[in-house]
C-alpha positions as CSV (number, residue, x, y, z in Angstrom):
1,M,-6.2,-23.2,12.4
2,D,-5.4,-25.9,10.4
3,N,-8.9,-27.1,9.9
4,D,-9.9,-23.5,9.4
5,L,-7.4,-23.1,6.7
6,K,-8.8,-26.2,5.0
7,R,-12.3,-25.1,5.2
8,L,-11.3,-21.8,3.8
9,K,-9.6,-23.5,0.7
10,D,-12.5,-25.7,-0.1
11,L,-14.5,-22.5,-0.9
12,D,-14.4,-21.7,-4.5
13,R,-15.8,-18.2,-4.6
14,R,-13.8,-15.5,-3.8
15,S,-16.4,-13.8,-2.4
16,D,-17.5,-16.4,-0.1
17,K,-13.7,-16.5,1.1
18,I,-13.7,-13.1,1.7
19,A,-17.0,-13.1,3.6
20,H,-15.7,-16.3,5.7
21,K,-12.5,-14.4,6.5
22,R,-14.5,-11.2,7.8
23,D,-17.4,-12.8,9.4
24,V,-16.0,-16.2,10.8
25,L,-12.1,-16.4,10.8
26,L,-11.1,-12.7,12.1
27,P,-13.7,-12.6,14.9
28,K,-12.5,-16.0,16.1
29,W,-8.6,-15.4,16.0
30,L,-8.0,-11.9,16.3
31,P,-8.7,-11.9,20.0
32,I,-5.8,-14.4,20.3
33,V,-3.6,-12.2,18.5
34,D,-4.5,-9.1,20.6
35,D,-3.6,-11.2,23.6
36,Y,-0.3,-12.4,22.3
37,L,0.5,-8.5,21.3
38,K,-0.4,-7.5,25.0
39,A,1.8,-10.3,26.3
40,A,4.8,-9.7,24.0
41,S,4.7,-5.9,25.1
42,Q,5.1,-6.9,28.7
43,P,8.7,-7.0,30.4
44,K,10.1,-10.3,29.6
45,G,7.3,-10.7,27.2
46,R,8.1,-13.6,24.8
47,L,8.3,-13.1,21.1
48,N,7.9,-16.5,19.7
49,D,6.7,-17.0,15.9
50,H,3.1,-16.7,15.8
51,P,1.4,-18.1,12.6
52,I,-2.3,-17.1,13.8
53,F,-0.9,-13.5,13.8
54,A,0.3,-13.7,10.2
55,W,-2.7,-15.2,8.9
56,C,-4.9,-12.4,10.5
57,V,-2.8,-9.8,9.0
58,V,-3.1,-11.2,5.5
59,W,-7.1,-11.7,6.0
60,L,-7.3,-8.0,7.2
61,F,-5.9,-6.7,3.9
62,D,-8.1,-9.3,2.0
63,V,-11.4,-8.1,3.6
64,G,-10.4,-4.4,3.0
65,E,-9.4,-3.4,6.7
66,L,-6.4,-1.6,5.4
67,G,-5.8,0.6,8.5
68,K,-5.8,-2.5,11.0
69,G,-3.9,-4.5,8.3
70,I,-1.1,-1.8,8.0
71,D,-1.1,-1.4,11.8
72,M,-0.4,-5.0,12.2
73,A,1.9,-5.5,9.2
74,F,4.1,-2.9,10.7
75,K,4.0,-4.6,14.0
76,A,4.9,-8.1,12.4
77,I,7.9,-6.3,10.9
78,E,9.0,-4.8,14.2
79,L,8.5,-8.2,15.8
80,G,10.2,-10.1,13.0
81,Q,7.4,-12.1,12.3
82,P,7.4,-14.6,9.3
83,M,4.9,-14.5,6.6
84,A,1.8,-16.7,6.7
85,G,1.8,-20.2,5.6
86,A,3.6,-20.9,2.4
87,I,3.3,-17.2,0.9
88,K,6.8,-16.7,-0.4
89,R,6.9,-13.0,0.1
90,K,8.4,-10.7,2.8
91,W,6.0,-8.5,4.7
92,P,7.4,-5.0,3.1
93,G,6.6,-6.6,-0.4
94,F,3.4,-8.0,0.5
95,V,2.0,-4.7,2.1
96,A,3.5,-2.3,-0.7
97,D,1.8,-4.4,-3.6
98,T,-1.4,-4.8,-1.8
99,V,-1.7,-1.0,-0.8
100,F,-0.5,-0.1,-4.3
101,D,-3.1,-2.2,-6.2
102,W,-5.9,-0.7,-3.9
103,A,-4.5,2.8,-4.4
104,E,-4.6,2.5,-8.1
105,Q,-8.3,1.2,-8.2
106,Q,-9.3,4.1,-5.6
107,A,-7.5,6.7,-7.7
108,E,-8.9,5.8,-11.1
109,L,-12.5,6.3,-9.4
110,G,-11.5,9.6,-8.1
111,H,-11.6,8.6,-4.6
112,S,-8.9,9.3,-1.9
113,V,-6.0,6.9,-1.2
114,E,-5.2,8.6,2.2
115,P,-3.9,7.9,4.6
116,Y,-3.1,4.3,3.5
117,F,-1.0,5.0,0.5
118,S,1.1,7.8,2.2
119,R,1.7,5.5,5.4
120,V,3.2,2.8,3.0
121,F,5.0,5.2,0.8
122,N,7.0,6.8,3.7
123,Q,8.1,3.3,4.6
124,V,9.2,2.9,0.8
125,K,11.1,6.0,1.0
126,A,12.8,5.5,4.3
127,Q,12.9,2.1,5.5
128,W,12.0,-0.6,3.0
129,K,14.8,-1.8,0.6
130,L,12.3,-3.0,-2.2
131,P,13.2,-3.7,-5.8
132,E,13.7,-0.5,-7.9
133,P,10.6,-1.2,-10.1
134,V,8.4,-1.4,-6.9
135,S,10.0,1.9,-5.3
136,S,9.7,3.5,-8.6
137,K,5.9,2.7,-9.0
138,F,5.2,4.5,-5.7
139,Y,7.0,7.7,-6.6
140,K,5.3,7.6,-10.0
141,F,1.9,7.5,-8.4
142,A,2.6,9.9,-5.8
143,G,3.8,12.2,-8.5
144,L,0.4,11.4,-10.6
145,Q,-1.6,12.1,-7.6
146,L,-0.6,15.7,-7.4
147,I,-2.1,16.2,-10.9
148,R,-5.2,14.1,-10.8
149,S,-8.5,15.6,-11.0
150,A,-11.4,15.1,-8.9
151,T,-12.7,12.4,-11.5
152,G,-9.4,10.3,-11.3
153,E,-8.0,11.9,-14.7
154,V,-4.3,12.6,-14.7
155,T,-3.8,15.9,-16.2
156,P,-1.6,19.0,-15.3
157,S,-3.6,21.3,-17.2
158,H,-6.0,21.8,-14.3
159,V,-3.3,22.5,-11.9
160,G,-2.3,26.4,-11.1
161,D,0.0,25.8,-8.3
162,V,3.5,26.0,-9.5
163,E,5.0,24.3,-6.4
164,R,2.4,21.4,-6.8
165,L,3.6,20.9,-10.4
166,K,7.3,21.1,-9.5
167,E,6.8,18.7,-6.6
168,A,5.0,16.3,-9.0
169,D,7.8,16.7,-11.6
170,R,10.6,15.8,-8.9
171,L,8.5,12.6,-7.7
172,L,8.4,11.6,-11.4
173,E,12.0,12.3,-11.9
174,K,12.8,10.1,-9.0
175,A,10.7,7.3,-10.4
176,A,12.6,7.6,-13.7
177,E,15.9,7.6,-11.7
178,L,14.9,4.4,-9.8
179,Y,13.6,2.5,-12.9
180,Q,14.5,3.4,-16.6
181,H,10.9,2.1,-17.6
182,A,9.1,4.0,-15.4
183,Q,7.3,5.7,-18.5
184,V,7.2,9.2,-17.0
185,K,8.6,11.1,-20.0
186,T,5.2,12.2,-21.6
187,V,3.5,13.4,-18.4
188,R,6.7,15.2,-17.5
189,A,6.7,17.2,-20.8
190,K,3.1,18.0,-20.0
191,I,4.0,19.4,-16.6
192,A,6.9,21.4,-18.3
193,M,4.4,22.8,-20.9
194,R,1.8,23.8,-18.0
195,L,4.6,25.4,-16.2
196,R,5.7,27.5,-19.1
197,A,2.0,28.6,-19.6
198,I,1.7,29.7,-16.2
199,E,5.0,31.7,-16.4
200,A,3.8,33.3,-19.6
201,G,0.5,34.1,-18.0
202,T,-1.4,32.2,-20.7
203,G,-2.1,29.2,-18.4
């Protein structure tokens, strides 16, 4: 593994690094991790720290394998596995930031962010004690998703579902409660305007 990490570091281009992780490193090391997880699930299975496990989780996210990456990251948290190498992050923060950045890119293009965003958001809401600005941005994003058009534009004016608008506003309100600089005031005002127009029969 040390030799593989050194070779990976020697690659200059990000695209080459991603290709190497996808085509060489993950096929080489994932079977070892799978064997470890099978052994750990057996009675009296040993749960020693497993640096190969941690690196494979990081690489899965790097190559865009979000489904398996999230599965394995959740397992790493469950088993108390440390983060890979010298990465100074804890698993919840790493997963939250990585999936959020991906979701933002997809949403702006009008692409679906599911099921990956919701899987992580559920953990942010119920389990992970993340810094308030991080939790806030998840609530804000979830609220904006409810009023996002098929082309990725955030606009309440195309939404005719009152409950959908109200839920979006509740999520945005929670974002503001968690972090005062959430910057949701303007969009909440637009939602309120849209709700008034629907109630008046002019929307």
